C-alpha positions in Angstrom: 89.6 16.9 88.7 88.0 19.2 90.9 86.6 17.9 94.5 82.9 18.9 96.0 81.1 18.3 99.5 78.0 16.2 99.0 75.7 16.3 102.1 73.3 14.5 104.2 70.4 16.5 106.2 68.1 14.1 108.4 64.8 16.2 109.0 62.2 15.1 111.5 59.4 17.0 113.5 56.9 19.6 112.9 57.0 21.7 109.5 58.3 24.4 111.3 60.4 22.8 113.7 61.7 21.5 110.2 62.5 24.9 108.7 63.9 25.9 111.9 66.6 22.9 111.7 67.5 23.7 108.1 68.3 27.2 108.8 70.4 26.0 111.7 72.2 23.7 109.1 72.8 26.6 106.6 73.8 29.1 109.2 77.3 29.2 109.0 77.5 30.0 105.1 78.5 33.2 104.6 76.6 33.5 101.4 72.9 31.9 103.2 71.5 35.1 102.9 72.3 36.2 99.7 71.6 32.9 98.6 68.0 32.4 100.2 66.6 36.1 100.8 66.2 38.8 99.1 66.5 42.5 100.6 62.6 43.7 99.0 59.8 41.1 99.6 57.6 39.9 97.0 54.4 42.4 96.5 51.7 40.9 98.0 49.6 39.7 95.4 52.3 37.3 94.0 53.3 36.2 97.4 49.5 35.3 98.8 49.1 33.6 95.5 52.5 31.7 95.8 51.5 30.9 99.1 48.2 29.9 98.6 48.5 27.3 95.8 51.4 25.7 98.0 49.5 25.1 100.8 46.5 23.6 98.9 48.8 20.9 97.0 51.9 20.7 99.6 50.3 21.5 103.0 53.2 21.9 105.7 55.6 23.5 103.1 54.8 27.0 103.8 55.4 26.5 107.7 58.4 24.9 107.0 59.8 28.0 104.9 58.5 30.3 107.9 60.5 28.3 110.2 63.6 29.0 108.0 62.9 32.5 107.8 62.1 33.8 111.2 65.5 31.6 112.4 67.4 33.9 109.9 65.6 37.1 111.2 63.2 37.4 107.7 59.7 37.4 106.6 58.7 34.4 104.6 57.8 37.0 101.7 61.4 37.4 101.3 62.2 33.8 100.5 63.5 33.3 97.0 62.1 29.7 97.0 58.4 31.0 96.6 59.6 33.0 93.1 61.1 29.8 92.0 58.8 27.5 93.3 55.9 29.2 91.4 56.7 28.7 88.3 66.7 24.8 87.8 67.2 23.2 84.8 68.6 20.0 85.1 68.8 16.0 82.8 67.8 13.1 83.5 67.5 9.3 82.9 64.8 7.7 84.2 63.6 4.0 84.4 61.3 1.8 85.9 62.0 -2.0 86.0 58.6 -3.9 87.1 58.8 -7.8 88.9 58.0 -9.6 85.8 61.6 -8.2 84.7 63.8 -8.6 87.2 65.6 -11.8 88.4 64.6 -10.9 92.5 61.1 -10.6 91.5 60.9 -6.7 92.9 60.8 -3.3 91.8 62.8 -1.3 90.7 63.4 2.6 89.9 66.8 4.0 88.5 67.6 7.0 87.6 70.5 9.6 86.9 70.6 13.4 87.4 72.6 15.6 85.2 73.6 18.8 85.9 76.3 20.7 87.5 77.8 20.4 91.2 77.7 24.4 91.2 74.6 25.0 90.9 73.2 21.5 92.3 72.4 20.9 96.1 74.3 17.9 96.2 72.0 16.7 99.4 70.1 13.7 100.3 67.4 14.3 102.8 65.6 11.8 104.9 62.5 13.6 105.7 60.0 12.9 108.5 57.4 15.2 108.6 54.5 15.0 111.2 51.5 13.9 109.7 52.9 13.4 106.3 54.6 10.1 104.9 58.4 9.5 105.5 60.5 10.0 102.6 64.3 9.5 101.2 65.8 11.7 98.1 67.5 14.4 96.9 67.0 18.2 98.0 66.6 21.1 95.2 66.3 24.8 96.2 66.7 23.1 99.9 62.9 22.8 100.4 62.1 20.9 97.1 62.5 17.8 95.7 64.0 15.9 92.4 63.1 12.0 93.4 62.2 10.1 96.4 61.0 7.1 97.9 58.7 6.9 101.0 57.3 4.3 103.4 54.8 3.3 101.6 56.7 1.9 98.7 55.9 5.4 96.3 58.6 6.3 94.2 58.7 9.7 92.0 61.8 10.8 89.8 61.4 13.8 87.5 63.1 14.0 84.2 62.7 18.1 82.4 61.6 17.7 78.9 62.7 20.2 76.3 64.3 23.7 77.3 63.4 23.6 81.2 61.1 26.0 82.2 62.7 28.9 84.9 63.3 32.4 85.4 67.2 32.2 84.9 69.3 32.7 82.0 69.2 29.8 79.4 65.9 28.9 80.5 62.3 29.5 78.7 59.9 31.5 80.1 56.6 29.2 81.5 53.8 29.3 79.3 51.2 28.8 81.7 51.4 29.5 85.7 51.9 26.7 88.1 54.0 25.0 90.5 57.4 24.0 89.6 58.4 20.4 89.6 60.8 20.6 93.1 57.2 21.0 94.8 55.0 18.9 92.4 57.5 16.1 93.3 57.4 17.0 97.3 53.8 17.1 97.5 53.6 13.3 96.0 55.7 11.5 98.1 54.4 13.4 101.3 50.9 12.8 100.6 50.1 9.6 98.0 51.5 6.2 98.5 50.5 4.3 95.1 50.5 5.8 91.4 46.5 5.8 91.5 46.6 8.6 94.4 50.0 10.3 92.6 48.3 10.2 89.6 45.1 11.8 90.8 47.1 14.2 92.8 49.6 15.6 89.9 46.6 16.0 87.5 44.9 18.4 90.1 47.7 20.7 89.9 48.3 23.9 88.4 52.2 22.6 86.6 54.1 25.2 85.0 56.8 23.0 84.4 57.4 20.8 81.1 58.4 17.3 82.9 58.3 13.5 82.3 57.5 12.5 85.8 57.9 9.2 86.4 55.5 7.2 89.2 55.9 3.1 90.4 54.8 1.2 93.4 55.2 -1.7 95.4 52.3 -3.0 93.5 54.3 -3.5 90.7 52.9 -0.7 88.6 54.9 2.1 86.6 53.0 5.3 85.2 54.5 8.3 83.5 53.2 11.7 83.9 54.1 14.6 80.8 53.4 18.4 80.9 54.2 20.9 78.2 52.8 24.3 78.0 49.3 23.4 80.3 49.0 20.0 78.6 49.0 17.0 80.8 48.8 13.5 80.1 49.2 10.1 81.5 50.2 6.9 80.5 50.7 3.3 82.4 53.0 0.8 81.9 51.9 -1.7 79.4 55.4 -3.5 79.0 57.7 -5.1 82.1 59.6 -1.8 82.2 59.3 2.1 81.7 61.5 4.7 81.0 61.7 8.6 80.3 64.9 11.3 79.5 64.4 14.5 78.5 62.0 14.8 75.3 58.0 14.2 74.5 57.4 10.9 75.2 53.4 11.6 73.8 52.0 12.3 70.0 50.5 15.3 72.0 53.8 16.7 73.5 55.7 15.9 70.8 53.6 17.6 68.0 54.4 20.9 69.8 57.9 20.6 71.2 60.1 22.2 68.5 62.7 19.3 68.7 64.6 16.7 71.4 68.3 16.6 71.7 70.3 14.2 70.7 71.9 12.9 74.0 68.4 12.6 75.1 67.6 10.3 72.2 70.5 8.6 72.4 70.1 7.7 76.6 66.6 6.6 75.9 67.7 4.3 73.1 70.0 2.9 75.7 67.6 2.2 78.5 65.4 0.5 75.9 67.3 -1.5 74.4 68.6 -2.5 77.5 65.0 -3.5 78.8 63.4 -4.6 75.8 66.1 -7.5 75.2 64.7 -11.1 76.5 65.5 -12.4 79.7 65.4 -10.8 82.7 67.3 -8.1 84.6 69.8 -8.3 88.3 70.3 -5.4 90.4 74.1 -5.7 89.0 73.2 -4.6 85.4 71.0 -1.8 86.7 74.1 -0.5 88.3 76.4 -1.2 85.5 73.8 0.6 83.0 74.4 4.0 85.9 78.0 3.4 86.0 79.1 3.0 82.3 80.0 6.1 80.8 77.6 7.7 77.9 77.2 7.3 75.0 77.4 3.2 76.0 75.9 4.0 79.4 74.2 7.0 81.5 76.9 8.5 83.3 78.1 11.9 81.8 80.6 14.0 83.1 80.1 17.2 81.1 80.1 19.5 84.2 81.2 23.0 82.4 78.3 22.7 79.9 75.6 22.1 83.2 75.4 18.6 82.0 77.1 15.7 84.6 75.5 12.8 86.8 75.5 14.9 89.6 74.2 12.3 91.8 72.8 8.7 90.5 70.0 6.2 92.5 69.0 2.8 92.5 65.6 2.7 94.2 64.1 -1.0 95.7 60.6 -0.4 96.0 60.0 -4.1 97.4 62.2 -3.7 100.1 62.1 0.8 100.5 66.0 0.8 100.1 68.0 3.1 97.7 71.7 2.9 96.4 73.4 6.3 95.9 76.3 8.2 94.3 77.1 11.3 94.6 78.4 12.8 91.5 79.4 9.7 88.8 79.0 6.2 90.1 81.9 5.8 87.9 84.0 8.4 90.0 82.2 8.4 93.2 81.4 5.5 96.2 77.8 4.3 96.2 76.0 4.3 99.5 73.1 1.8 100.7 70.1 3.1 103.4 67.0 2.2 104.2 64.3 4.6 103.0 63.8 6.9 106.7 67.5 5.9 108.1 69.5 8.6 109.6 73.0 8.1 107.1 76.2 8.3 109.4 77.7 10.6 107.3 76.4 14.3 107.1 79.5 15.6 105.1 80.6 13.2 101.5 83.6 14.0 99.8 82.7 14.0 96.0 85.4 14.0 92.9 84.3 14.8 89.1 86.6 15.3 86.2 85.4 17.4 83.4 84.7 15.9 79.5 83.5 17.7 76.2 81.4 15.1 74.4 81.4 17.3 71.3 79.4 19.3 69.1 76.4 16.4 68.4 76.2 16.2 72.2 73.6 19.4 71.7 72.5 18.7 68.1 68.8 18.9 67.7 67.1 16.0 66.2 63.6 17.7 64.6 
């Protein structure tokens, strides 16, 4: 058993003020400067291009980054985030369950995020930027988001599609230039109130990551946006549920994807079997799915190979609430809160047990 610490951050104010606030949050860390900054700044051309794209599609984030850098005594163009954002691996299981499929007639989104606590923020944030929609979700590289629910009842959740895109060992080089998923998710949460606005926003963006992006709102509608090597495709939910894992879910993407991992297909089948069955689902059934261990459920403990559940969330869009666990819900406590709330604990103990699922876990299906 290994122990880690989950964190909560309540971020409120102007973008610049939130940047300085987060710098104070990390200032005590002996490795903060090494984690966030490079001694030599990016070239002016690369930095200005990244800054321009972020300003256009995620307004305010540049000011947040400026406040963060200045609090540490650095210039914004020395932040590693600019390099990362323009282009962090992870596996995900996603599902939107619409009102006609739920016993209480409400809309839900469930998600498991699989990675390693060594390379995950393990940090839940409520973010209230002046002039933007309030949202609650987990952070990626501090300033980005992997998913979240905003005050308007729009939920956004990311899953990588195929081999993750990025500039680190084991990741695939980007085929096209564009924003990384963590900026896309945050931009949508802060500027959109329903899936129509969200789809329009994502389609207008240069997206450099390959992803399945699940969108759902309180109107009981859901949509999936798939991006792959510059291709962007959209489909709205035709059934009373919509699901996604880590492989291509559009024929156009399947035809160019070299293959899919067996565990992605297995998780997709688990979700499909659960939600295609006759009858309506309860919240207890949804939470049971998240807290049952793979291959019968979605909770995975393969942390040594960077594929274990680092957080799990059930979003209630109708009531603007979420229940989440840091780490696997099989091993750790569930916490419930409303979107926009200030969580009472800033640090949460998290326990991890590693398990190897055998060589077939990584088998590629053609």
